[in-house]
N, C-alpha and C positions, 0 to 999 in steps of 0.2 A: 862766111860772114852772116848768112841768113840764120844760122844756128844761134849766133850771139844775139842777133836782133830779136829772135823769138824768145830767148832766155830773158833778155832785158824787159821786153814787153810783158812777158809772163810775171816777172818779179813786180813790176809796177802795178799790174792788174791785181795781183795777189795782195799787195800792200794796201791798195785802195779798198778791196773787198774786206780785208781784215779790219781796217779803220771803220768801214761802214757797219760791220757786224758789232763792233764795240760800241758805236754810237747808238745803235738800235736799242741796246740794253740787254738784260738777261731774260728775254722772253724765250720760252720753249717753242718748238715747232707747232705744237698743238694749241699754243696761245696766239698764233698769228691770225689776223683777219684775212679774208680772201684778198683784200687789197695788198696787204703785206706780202702775201704769197706771190702775187703777180709782180710786184716791185722786185722781189728777190730773184725771180726767174729772169726778168728783163735785164736787171743789172748784171747778173751772171752771164747772160747771153752776150751783152756788150763787152764784158771782160774777156770772154772767149774769142770774140771777133777781133778785139784789140791784139790778142796774142798771136793769132794766125794770119790775119789779113795784113800782109806786109805792104800792100800797095797803098793803103790809106795811112795818113799820119796818126800817131798814137794820141796826140792831144785832142783830136775830134772824139775819140772814144772816151777819153777821160772827161771831156766836157759833157758828153751824153750821160755818163754815169753820175756825174756831179748834179746835173739837172734833175735826174730821177731821184737821187738821194735828197736833194734840197726840197722838192715838192713832197716827198714822203715825210721828211722831218717836219715841214710846215704843217702838213695835214695832222700829224701826230700831236703837235703843239696846240693846234686849234681844237682838236677833239678832246684834249685834256682840259682845256679852259672852258669850252662851250658844250653844254649838254645837248643842246638842240643840234649843233653841228655833228656831234658824235653819233646821235641817233640817225641823222640823215646820211652821213657818209658810211658809217660802220654798221648801221642797223641796231636792233635791240633784241634781247632775249624773247623767245616766243614759247608760250605754253603749248605743249603737244598732247599731254595727257593731264586730265583733271579728275581726281577722285575715281580713277579706274576707267574713265571715258576718254577714248581717243578723239581728239578734235581734228577731224579731217579737213575742215576749212583752213585752219591754221597751217596744217601740213601742206596743203595745196599752195598757199601763199608763199611758203618757203621752198617749194619744189622738193619736198621731202617725201620719199616713198615709204610705203609700209614695210618693205623688206629691210630698208635701212633702219627703221625704227626698231623692228624686232631684233635685228642683229645687235644694235647698240644696247638694247635691254638685256639680251642674253649675256653680253660681255660684262654687264654690271650685276650679273647674278639674278636677273629677273626673267622668268619664263612665262609669266602671265600678266598682261597689262592691268588686270583688275586688282593686282597687288600694289599698284602704284598710286600714291597720293598726288604727286606732281612729277611731270617730266618736262624739263625746259630745254629747248634747243638754244644754245648760246650763240653769240655772234661769230665765234670761231668754228662752229660746227659741232662742238662737243655737246653731248646730251647729259644734262644733270638730272639725276633720278632720286626722288625721295619716296621711299616705300611707306605704305600705311603703317601706323604705329603697331598694329597687331602682327605685322609681317616682318618687322625689324628685329635684328639680333639683340638679345638681352645684353645689357651692360651692367657693370657694378652699380651705377647710379639707379638703374631700374629696380635692382634688388636691395638698394640702400646699404650696400656693402662699402665700408670706408676703404680708401686706397691711399697709398703714400706717393709722394712725388718721385718720379723716376728720372727726370732730367734727360740729358743727352750725353752720349759718350764723347770723350775728347781724344782725338788722334794724337798719339805721342811719337809713333814711328811709322813712316810710310816708305815702303820700298827700300828698307835699310837705312833711311835717313831720319835722324831725330828732328822733330819739329819743336825747336827751342821756344818759339813764340807761345805755343800751347803749354809747354812745361812752365814757363814763367807766369802765364796767366792763372794757372791753378796752384801756384806757389810751390812747385816741386823742382828738383834739381836733376841734372844728368847723372850724378853719383847715385841718387836714390833709384833712378830708373835702371841703371846698370846692375845694381845690387838685386833688384827685383827679377831681372832677367837671369842672373846667376842662380837664383833660387829655383828657377825652372830649367837649369842646366843649359842655358843659352850663353855662349861665350863670345859671340860676334854679332854685330848688328846686321851683317850680311845674311845671316840666317833668317832674319825677320822680314816678313812681307808686310804685316800690319800689326800694330800694337795700339790698343785703345784703353782708356780708363773710364769706367762708368761712374755715375753719381754716388754709388755706394762704396767706391774705392776698390772695385774689383778690376784686376788687370786681365785683359784679353790679348793673347798673343797668337798670331797665325804665322807659321813658318813656311818658308819657300818649299821645303821638302817635308811633307807631313808624315812620311813613312807609314802610310795607311796600308795595311795588309789587304790584298785582294781577297774577295770571298772564296771560300773553299769550293773547288769544282765538285759538282755532284754527278755521279755516274748513275743514270737512270736505271741501268741494268741491275744495280744493287738493290733496287726496291721492287718487290713483287707487285704485280698489277692487281686489279680487283678480282676477287674470287668469283 
């Protein structure tokens, strides 16, 4: 009987967490504020307790999760509507580097250490702070870096080279399944798609892992079995060493 109880509790806890995550929105983990992170850990801990602590009634855990979620949602609503509240509760971006100069006072206020700064700069391809025009520590802990103009990679705009619109590829087949909504959106049919696949000697959708169509009308098809030949083994003894 305990197994069934645990299963039912786990199901309701999972359903609640799923609802919670859907209502939070499409934030990525690195977009969460520190408060969002704490709320997530706390609600997850309550859900785990609800699943395994059979001595306590499940509704107390559900009530606890609901209270945490409610206050989190209210805080999110307030910070969206009120800039002052957002600044007070969530903080604001802080400039860490300005024109190649590290602002140690700002770093101290954020409890941000020099080794963290250098690590984040290296991750963004910057190995010398003097190459940085601005480095801003965002409220979620992400370091935004703008290099000095003379240190940035050249772009076609810098060289005044005209470019054409590239657009975005449209998925037509995913894991062997045709995405009819996308086909209809771009004005194509299943018959056209199958004919294009036959031109590439593909006779079954099950062979296709992914199929996309770019803005120039080029079809990209990735098969489940690519039949890529392994590289030829090299026998080192066949090659003489240095004289």
